[in-house]
VOBA-1610 file (N, C-alpha, C; in pm, whole numbers, padded with zeros to 5 digits, always signed):
BEGIN
Unk-01723-00979-07898Unk-01634-01089-07919Unk-01701-01203-07990Unk-01643-01252-08098Unk-01702-01366-08174Unk-01614-01488-08166Unk-01675-01601-08144Unk-01600-01730-08141Unk-01677-01834-08214Unk-01598-01924-08273Unk-01656-02046-08349Unk-01649-02163-08261Unk-01769-02244-08255Unk-01773-02363-08178Unk-01809-02483-08266Unk-01739-02587-08244Unk-01770-02708-08317Unk-01819-02821-08214Unk-01914-02894-08260Unk-01965-03010-08181Unk-01933-03129-08273Unk-01840-03211-08216Unk-01795-03335-08290Unk-01835-03459-08213Unk-01889-03558-08288Unk-01931-03682-08226Unk-01919-03802-08326Unk-01901-03914-08274Unk-01900-04037-08358Unk-02053-04082-08384Unk-02142-04017-08326Unk-02284-04054-08354Unk-02358-03922-08390Unk-02476-03886-08343Unk-02557-03777-08390Unk-02502-03645-08357Unk-02439-03633-08242Unk-02387-03509-08189Unk-02485-03439-08093Unk-02595-03503-08063Unk-02696-03443-07982Unk-02637-03423-07839Unk-02562-03516-07783Unk-02506-03506-07658Unk-02412-03387-07640Unk-02315-03386-07743Unk-02218-03275-07738Unk-02285-03140-07761Unk-02394-03131-07839Unk-02457-03007-07858Unk-02526-02961-07727Unk-02597-03054-07663Unk-02674-03014-07546Unk-02578-02962-07434Unk-02478-03047-07408Unk-02378-03011-07312Unk-02305-02886-07342Unk-02249-02869-07468Unk-02175-02760-07511Unk-02254-02631-07509Unk-02376-02637-07558Unk-02459-02516-07556Unk-02497-02476-07410Unk-02509-02570-07328Unk-02544-02534-07182Unk-02423-02458-07125Unk-02299-02496-07160Unk-02179-02431-07112Unk-02161-02286-07180Unk-02181-02279-07310Unk-02160-02153-07374Unk-02266-02051-07343Unk-02384-02102-07298Unk-02496-02015-07266Unk-02459-01923-07148Unk-02363-01966-07071Unk-02319-01898-06947Unk-02241-01768-06990Unk-02210-01757-07115Unk-02132-01641-07168Unk-02214-01549-07253Unk-02349-01573-07261Unk-02426-01491-07342Unk-02425-01345-07308Unk-02421-01266-07407Unk-02409-01110-07384Unk-02266-01069-07386Unk-02180-01160-07363Unk-02035-01124-07372Unk-01962-01179-07496Unk-02003-01292-07540Unk-01954-01361-07658Unk-02053-01400-07761Unk-02039-01376-07880Unk-02134-01418-07987Unk-02070-01543-08049Unk-02137-01657-08035Unk-02094-01788-08078Unk-02154-01828-08214Unk-02076-01887-08299Unk-02125-01948-08421Unk-02102-02093-08407Unk-02215-02169-08429Unk-02207-02320-08398Unk-02204-02394-08520Unk-02127-02505-08523Unk-02124-02605-08628Unk-02114-02741-08567Unk-02195-02831-08625Unk-02201-02969-08577Unk-02143-03058-08687Unk-02047-03153-08646Unk-01995-03250-08736Unk-02023-03387-08679Unk-02129-03450-08726Unk-02165-03572-08662Unk-02100-03692-08736Unk-02115-03814-08681Unk-02074-03946-08736Unk-01923-03937-08787Unk-01841-03877-08700Unk-01693-03886-08722Unk-01643-04019-08669Unk-01657-04119-08749Unk-01635-04253-08704Unk-01518-04337-08773Unk-01443-04256-08855Unk-01328-04319-08916Unk-01216-04214-08930Unk-01104-04260-08974Unk-00980-04182-08976Unk-00996-04068-09088Unk-01050-04096-09188Unk-01068-03997-09303Unk-01163-03889-09248Unk-01277-03916-09191Unk-01369-03819-09136Unk-01304-03734-09030Unk-01222-03790-08948Unk-01151-03722-08838Unk-01054-03625-08898Unk-00972-03666-08989Unk-00881-03579-09059Unk-00953-03462-09131Unk-01065-03492-09194Unk-01138-03387-09255Unk-01193-03282-09155Unk-01239-03337-09043Unk-01281-03246-08929Unk-01176-03153-08882Unk-01052-03216-08860Unk-00936-03136-08818Unk-00897-03028-08921Unk-00898-03066-09045Unk-00867-02969-09153Unk-00967-02853-09147Unk-01089-02880-09127Unk-01190-02772-09119Unk-01176-02680-08998Unk-01141-02749-08882Unk-01110-02673-08764Unk-00987-02580-08780Unk-00887-02639-08838Unk-00757-02561-08853Unk-00778-02445-08949Unk-00857-02465-09052Unk-00884-02355-09142Unk-00962-02246-09080Unk-01055-02283-08993Unk-01135-02191-08916Unk-01042-02109-08828Unk-00948-02179-08753Unk-00856-02107-08673Unk-00774-01996-08746Unk-00731-02031-08863Unk-00657-01936-08948Unk-00746-01820-08989Unk-00863-01849-09036Unk-00961-01745-09071Unk-01000-01650-08962Unk-01029-01707-08838Unk-01071-01627-08735Unk-00961-01559-08660Unk-00843-01610-08670Unk-00728-01554-08588Unk-00716-01605-08449Unk-00799-01692-08409Unk-00795-01755-08274Unk-00855-01892-08285Unk-00824-01970-08179Unk-00862-02116-08177Unk-01023-02125-08166Unk-01075-02217-08251Unk-01218-02259-08231Unk-01230-02336-08099Unk-01350-02341-08049Unk-01377-02419-07932Unk-01445-02552-07978Unk-01391-02666-07938Unk-01439-02798-07989Unk-01491-02880-07870Unk-01624-02908-07872Unk-01683-03002-07774Unk-01702-03130-07840Unk-01643-03234-07785Unk-01650-03365-07853Unk-01682-03485-07757Unk-01751-03584-07820Unk-01783-03700-07747Unk-01740-03826-07827Unk-01609-03815-07871Unk-01548-03926-07947Unk-01509-04040-07849Unk-01542-04161-07879Unk-01516-04274-07786Unk-01385-04341-07840Unk-01372-04383-07968Unk-01251-04454-08013Unk-01123-04372-07985Unk-01025-04432-07927Unk-00898-04361-07902Unk-00826-04314-08026Unk-00824-04394-08131Unk-00747-04358-08257Unk-00813-04235-08313Unk-00955-04230-08319Unk-01019-04113-08381Unk-01003-03996-08290Unk-01010-04019-08157Unk-00993-03906-08063Unk-00851-03838-08069Unk-00751-03927-08086Unk-00612-03877-08103Unk-00602-03780-08217Unk-00668-03803-08330Unk-00661-03715-08443Unk-00729-03582-08409Unk-00843-03592-08343Unk-00920-03469-08320Unk-00843-03387-08219Unk-00770-03442-08125Unk-00696-03363-08022Unk-00572-03294-08091Unk-00541-03327-08218Unk-00427-03259-08273Unk-00476-03132-08340Unk-00604-03099-08351Unk-00653-02978-08407Unk-00610-02856-08333Unk-00597-02740-08400Unk-00556-02622-08339Unk-00689-02560-08277Unk-00718-02610-08161Unk-00852-02567-08096Unk-00841-02597-07945Unk-00930-02528-07872Unk-00957-02558-07738Unk-01048-02672-07731Unk-00998-02788-07683Unk-01074-02912-07688Unk-01147-02939-07549Unk-01279-02961-07552Unk-01349-02999-07427Unk-01401-03140-07457Unk-01341-03239-07392Unk-01368-03375-07401Unk-01459-03425-07294Unk-01590-03440-07324Unk-01682-03478-07226Unk-01666-03608-07167Unk-01642-03714-07255Unk-01637-03848-07209Unk-01506-03876-07127Unk-01396-03840-07178Unk-01269-03878-07109Unk-01247-03788-06980Unk-01310-03673-06970Unk-01295-03598-06851Unk-01355-03679-06733Unk-01463-03753-06763Unk-01521-03820-06641Unk-01504-03972-06649Unk-01470-04028-06753Unk-01450-04177-06758Unk-01335-04218-06666Unk-01222-04149-06659Unk-01110-04176-06581Unk-01147-04193-06433Unk-01204-04082-06374Unk-01246-04089-06234Unk-01346-04196-06207Unk-01441-04221-06300Unk-01539-04332-06275Unk-01474-04467-06288Unk-01372-04493-06372Unk-01300-04614-06378Unk-01228-04641-06239Unk-01167-04538-06191Unk-01093-04544-06072Unk-01185-04587-05951Unk-01300-04527-05946Unk-01394-04534-05835Unk-01461-04680-05840Unk-01498-04714-05971Unk-01565-04836-05984Unk-01478-04965-05994Unk-01349-04941-06020Unk-01244-05045-06037Unk-01264-05133-06152Unk-01325-05080-06254Unk-01339-05155-06379Unk-01307-05058-06495Unk-01275-05113-06615Unk-01247-05028-06728Unk-01374-05002-06813Unk-01382-04882-06871Unk-01494-04857-06957Unk-01487-04942-07078Unk-01606-04975-07145Unk-01607-05052-07264Unk-01590-04969-07385Unk-01585-04838-07369Unk-01567-04743-07482Unk-01654-04790-07597Unk-01783-04812-07578Unk-01882-04852-07683Unk-01934-04732-07746Unk-01920-04729-07877Unk-01970-04614-07955Unk-02126-04615-07949Unk-02180-04492-07927Unk-02320-04476-07933Unk-02404-04528-07816Unk-02337-04568-07708Unk-02401-04631-07600Unk-02514-04548-07539Unk-02491-04413-07532Unk-02590-04327-07469Unk-02724-04311-07559Unk-02711-04363-07688Unk-02827-04357-07775Unk-02852-04492-07823Unk-02829-04594-07745Unk-02837-04731-07781Unk-02982-04769-07816Unk-02996-04863-07907Unk-03134-04907-07939Unk-03157-05050-07883Unk-03069-05080-07776Unk-03092-05206-07715Unk-03230-05222-07655Unk-03279-05119-07597Unk-03415-05111-07549Unk-03511-05068-07665Unk-03548-05172-07738Unk-03622-05144-07860Unk-03754-05080-07828Unk-03825-05109-07721Unk-03947-05051-07692Unk-03938-04898-07668Unk-03824-04859-07597Unk-03793-04719-07579Unk-03777-04645-07706Unk-03696-04704-07795Unk-03663-04647-07931Unk-03790-04629-08015Unk-03876-04740-08019Unk-03990-04735-08097Unk-04087-04625-08040Unk-04089-04604-07908Unk-04173-04506-07847Unk-04132-04369-07895Unk-04003-04341-07895Unk-03956-04214-07943Unk-03988-04188-08088Unk-03973-04284-08176Unk-04002-04272-08317Unk-04151-04252-08336Unk-04234-04321-08263Unk-04385-04304-08273Unk-04421-04169-08221Unk-04355-04117-08119Unk-04375-03983-08069Unk-04342-03879-08168Unk-04229-03891-08236Unk-04187-03798-08344Unk-04294-03796-08450Unk-04333-03914-08501Unk-04435-03921-08607Unk-04567-03850-08561Unk-04604-03870-08438Unk-04722-03811-08381Unk-04707-03662-08381Unk-04595-03605-08342Unk-04574-03464-08337Unk-04582-03399-08472Unk-04519-03472-08567Unk-04522-03418-08710Unk-04663-03421-08766Unk-04738-03517-08734Unk-04873-03539-08795Unk-04980-03444-08722Unk-04942-03398-08602Unk-05034-03316-08523Unk-04964-03170-08500Unk-04895-03129-08592Unk-04824-03000-08582Unk-04904-02893-08643Unk-04900-02771-08566Unk-04968-02648-08616Unk-05119-02665-08642Unk-05183-02745-08560Unk-05329-02761-08573Unk-05375-02830-08694Unk-05281-02912-08759Unk-05322-02984-08882Unk-05448-03064-08860Unk-05454-03124-08740Unk-05576-03203-08710Unk-05590-03214-08566Unk-05707-03214-08516Unk-05740-03230-08373Unk-05804-03363-08337Unk-05826-03448-08437Unk-05898-03572-08416Unk-05822-03676-08330Unk-05683-03658-08325Unk-05606-03755-08248Unk-05559-03690-08114Unk-05610-03583-08070Unk-05572-03522-07953Unk-05599-03606-07823Unk-05692-03701-07839Unk-05714-03797-07720Unk-05590-03885-07693Unk-05502-03897-07798Unk-05382-03979-07777Unk-05261-03899-07727Unk-05283-03769-07724Unk-05168-03681-07686Unk-05147-03684-07532Unk-05013-03671-07502Unk-04975-03652-07358Unk-04993-03513-07324Unk-04966-03418-07423Unk-04974-03273-07397Unk-05000-03202-07529Unk-05069-03089-07523Unk-05099-03011-07644Unk-05059-02866-07617Unk-04952-02826-07685Unk-04899-02686-07676Unk-04985-02599-07756Unk-05024-02485-07706Unk-05106-02384-07765Unk-05035-02245-07756Unk-05060-02153-07849Unk-05002-02023-07846Unk-05005-01958-07979Unk-04941-01834-07994Unk-04941-01761-08117Unk-04846-01832-08204Unk-04863-01812-08335Unk-04769-01857-08439Unk-04624-01809-08415Unk-04528-01898-08422Unk-04385-01864-08414Unk-04338-01842-08279Unk-04404-01896-08179Unk-04361-01875-08035Unk-04280-01994-07982Unk-04252-02101-08058Unk-04178-02207-08021Unk-04243-02342-08002Unk-04367-02354-08051Unk-04444-02468-08022Unk-04389-02595-08095Unk-04356-02586-08225Unk-04307-02690-08303Unk-04178-02748-08251Unk-04073-02668-08230Unk-03941-02731-08186Unk-03951-02787-08046Unk-04035-02727-07965Unk-04054-02786-07826Unk-04128-02924-07831Unk-04229-02930-07919Unk-04302-03054-07939Unk-04205-03171-07986Unk-04130-03134-08091Unk-04042-03232-08148Unk-03932-03266-08049Unk-03879-03181-07968Unk-03778-03210-07881Unk-03828-03308-07774Unk-03949-03278-07724Unk-04011-03371-07617Unk-04030-03514-07680Unk-04073-03512-07800Unk-04097-03640-07866Unk-03968-03715-07893Unk-03861-03653-07951Unk-03741-03716-07982Unk-03659-03761-07853Unk-03654-03675-07754Unk-03571-03705-07639Unk-03642-03785-07527Unk-03777-03764-07522Unk-03844-03830-07405Unk-03960-03922-07446Unk-03986-03926-07574Unk-04104-04012-07620Unk-04235-03957-07572Unk-04250-03821-07568Unk-04371-03758-07518Unk-04459-03739-07651Unk-04584-03776-07642Unk-04672-03757-07757Unk-04729-03612-07744Unk-04664-03522-07819Unk-04702-03379-07809Unk-04757-03330-07935Unk-04881-03263-07926Unk-04938-03194-08036Unk-04929-03051-08020Unk-04948-02964-08118Unk-04949-02820-08099Unk-05047-02751-08188Unk-05103-02645-08132Unk-05213-02578-08202Unk-05186-02424-08197Unk-05185-02358-08314Unk-05158-02209-08317Unk-05288-02139-08310Unk-05293-02028-08229Unk-05406-01931-08230Unk-05359-01831-08338Unk-05441-01807-08438Unk-05417-01713-08545Unk-05514-01598-08549Unk-05479-01514-08648Unk-05567-01390-08664Unk-05713-01421-08674Unk-05748-01538-08735Unk-05895-01570-08753Unk-05956-01606-08617Unk-05877-01634-08514Unk-05934-01664-08385Unk-05970-01537-08301Unk-05928-01420-08355Unk-05938-01293-08288Unk-06070-01227-08334Unk-06131-01142-08252Unk-06098-01126-08106Unk-06169-01230-08024Unk-06146-01224-07897Unk-06212-01311-07800Unk-06187-01453-07836Unk-06068-01502-07825Unk-06031-01637-07854Unk-06103-01730-07764Unk-06150-01835-07823Unk-06213-01946-07743Unk-06152-02081-07782Unk-06177-02174-07697Unk-06112-02306-07719Unk-06215-02378-07810Unk-06170-02423-07919Unk-06247-02505-08017Unk-06271-02640-07958Unk-06362-02719-08019Unk-06405-02840-07961Unk-06294-02942-07925Unk-06200-02962-08022Unk-06092-03052-07995Unk-06003-03008-07885Unk-05987-02884-07861Unk-05912-02833-07744Unk-05988-02836-07620Unk-06117-02795-07621Unk-06197-02795-07507Unk-06209-02936-07442Unk-06221-03036-07530Unk-06240-03171-07490Unk-06116-03228-07417Unk-06000-03160-07450Unk-05874-03209-07400Unk-05806-03095-07319Unk-05884-03011-07249Unk-05833-02895-07181Unk-05733-02930-07073Unk-05745-03047-07015Unk-05651-03083-06911Unk-05510-03108-06960Unk-05500-03124-07099Unk-05369-03154-07162Unk-05305-03027-07217Unk-05368-02911-07212Unk-05318-02792-07272Unk-05214-02722-07183Unk-05109-02668-07262Unk-05008-02589-07200Unk-04987-02474-07293Unk-04995-02345-07236Unk-04972-02231-07323Unk-04833-02179-07337Unk-04807-02128-07450Unk-04677-02060-07468Unk-04705-01916-07502Unk-04630-01824-07452Unk-04637-01684-07488Unk-04496-01629-07509Unk-04484-01507-07553Unk-04357-01452-07593Unk-04365-01306-07597Unk-04247-01238-07576Unk-04241-01091-07584Unk-04292-01049-07718Unk-04376-00950-07728Unk-04431-00916-07867Unk-04325-00856-07956Unk-04223-00785-07901Unk-04114-00741-07982Unk-04034-00852-08051Unk-03999-00952-07969Unk-03933-01062-08020Unk-04017-01141-08126Unk-04142-01158-08092Unk-04234-01223-08199Unk-04235-01150-08322Unk-04234-01008-08312Unk-04234-00927-08430Unk-04108-00949-08518Unk-03992-00951-08443Unk-03867-00980-08519Unk-03863-01107-08581Unk-03911-01218-08517Unk-03909-01351-08576Unk-04004-01359-08698Unk-04119-01300-08684Unk-04221-01308-08794Unk-04168-01220-08909Unk-04107-01112-08883Unk-04061-01018-08988Unk-03954-01084-09084Unk-03887-01186-09024Unk-03787-01254-09108Unk-03857-01352-09197Unk-03980-01393-09160Unk-04052-01490-09238Unk-04141-01420-09340Unk-04213-01315-09297Unk-04302-01242-09377Unk-04283-01090-09352Unk-04177-01026-09405Unk-04155-00889-09378Unk-04257-00793-09428Unk-04284-00699-09351Unk-04376-00584-09387Unk-04520-00641-09411Unk-04561-00739-09337Unk-04699-00791-09352Unk-04774-00763-09223Unk-04906-00777-09230Unk-04990-00767-09109Unk-04954-00867-09013Unk-04916-00988-09060Unk-04879-01101-08975Unk-04762-01065-08885Unk-04664-00986-08934Unk-04549-00956-08858Unk-04551-00818-08800Unk-04656-00737-08822Unk-04657-00610-08766Unk-04661-00611-08613Unk-04592-00523-08554Unk-04585-00518-08405Unk-04717-00509-08338Unk-04809-00423-08388Unk-04943-00412-08333Unk-05012-00545-08326Unk-05003-00615-08439Unk-05068-00748-08452Unk-05009-00850-08350Unk-04878-00852-08341Unk-04815-00936-08233Unk-04856-00903-08097Unk-04868-00772-08062Unk-04906-00729-07929Unk-05048-00769-07902Unk-05133-00762-08014Unk-05277-00801-07990Unk-05284-00950-07963Unk-05215-01030-08042Unk-05228-01175-08034Unk-05176-01226-07892Unk-05062-01167-07852Unk-05003-01211-07725Unk-05105-01172-07608Unk-05155-01047-07618Unk-05250-01008-07517Unk-05374-01101-07512Unk-05424-01136-07625Unk-05548-01220-07631Unk-05517-01369-07578Unk-05408-01415-07615Unk-05380-01560-07578Unk-05355-01563-07421Unk-05284-01460-07375Unk-05260-01465-07225Unk-05395-01438-07155Unk-05484-01366-07215Unk-05617-01348-07146Unk-05689-01479-07142Unk-05680-01552-07262Unk-05745-01682-07261Unk-05682-01783-07156Unk-05555-01787-07147Unk-05484-01867-07048Unk-05538-01843-06911Unk-05555-01717-06876Unk-05594-01680-06739Unk-05747-01715-06726Unk-05818-01685-06822Unk-05968-01706-06816Unk-05999-01862-06805Unk-05931-01943-06882Unk-05952-02086-06880Unk-05864-02160-06784Unk-05775-02091-06704Unk-05699-02155-06609Unk-05599-02257-06673Unk-05533-02206-06788Unk-05441-02292-06857Unk-05296-02251-06817Unk-05213-02345-06768Unk-05083-02304-06732Unk-05000-02257-06857Unk-04917-02156-06843Unk-04835-02110-06958Unk-04706-02067-06911Unk-04617-02049-07013Unk-04475-02011-06989Unk-04431-01917-07103Unk-04345-01821-07055Unk-04282-01718-07151Unk-04165-01788-07219Unk-04162-01797-07352Unk-04053-01858-07428Unk-03942-01760-07462Unk-03960-01633-07435Unk-03870-01529-07480Unk-03722-01559-07464Unk-03680-01588-07340Unk-03535-01603-07305Unk-03504-01751-07269Unk-03591-01847-07303Unk-03562-01986-07273Unk-03527-02075-07386Unk-03441-02169-07358Unk-03396-02259-07464Unk-03514-02363-07481Unk-03505-02438-07593Unk-03601-02544-07615Unk-03592-02652-07506Unk-03467-02682-07470Unk-03447-02783-07368Unk-03506-02739-07237Unk-03483-02616-07198Unk-03539-02563-07069Unk-03697-02565-07078Unk-03749-02519-07185Unk-03900-02517-07199Unk-03962-02654-07185Unk-03898-02760-07259Unk-03944-02889-07254Unk-03948-02947-07112Unk-03839-02930-07041Unk-03826-02997-06910Unk-03913-02929-06811Unk-03930-02783-06819Unk-04020-02715-06730Unk-04163-02756-06758Unk-04204-02766-06884Unk-04343-02809-06918Unk-04379-02947-06872Unk-04284-03041-06897Unk-04308-03183-06854Unk-04314-03188-06704Unk-04235-03111-06634Unk-04234-03112-06485Unk-04371-03061-06436Unk-04414-02946-06497Unk-04534-02888-06458Unk-04655-02982-06475Unk-04652-03049-06591Unk-04763-03146-06624Unk-04746-03290-06573Unk-04632-03309-06508Unk-04604-03441-06454Unk-04615-03556-06549Unk-04554-03534-06671Unk-04559-03637-06775Unk-04423-03684-06818Unk-04314-03654-06747Unk-04186-03695-06785Unk-04173-03846-06779Unk-04145-03912-06891Unk-04131-04054-06894Unk-03987-04093-06882Unk-03954-04191-06805Unk-03821-04250-06795Unk-03811-04358-06898Unk-03771-04323-07020Unk-03763-04423-07119Unk-03622-04461-07168Unk-03524-04406-07093Unk-03388-04428-07139Unk-03325-04540-07046
//
């Protein structure tokens, strides 16, 4: 079974994506979802355009799309609710009961969950993103002393997206370093890694999945060969155990789950929101 899912928001869409994907993940194996995000739907024209796109999808697919939305403005939301779709409204589902319990009305402020009122928190996240980008894929190890955590593992096992997620969502200064064919055999920690060993966290992955991922990037190469993937995974896991580096299997975990588990294990979760 295949279904189309839309995430619609008057801001970035991050909240609707996170919540919506958490819900749809409960149906993995039974339903194949195609995801589309429509951010910054903050005026009537954009709302009507979104509804038109949703309705066209309903006609094409032969059944209603599923729409997860976090629209605050009532006039914009009224347009979205007219779409031929199953609508899941995260805000209004919970705002009503909260208003009743608290005895006050919501301000319906757009973008409140991602407000930049706390400028220091915002600046921390932006600095963390820049740090993650500048210290991605072992580009440099000279700034590892500034890192909160350093993710290590084979190429294409999820280090970069996990680093960026921790930076963007939590302000974590995360670097990542790939172990490559040149490190084999008998992988050892290079100086920059050895000096910051207490910050290391390893990622591993099922060799077959790694083979499939790499084959899309470099088909029929030594880099993507199953034997090469098996060798690299075996070597890095041996290193983790030898050096007592905590590690996690990324095969069946989302980026969100990986990030939270890693931060909990390393006790570095910052409350910056």
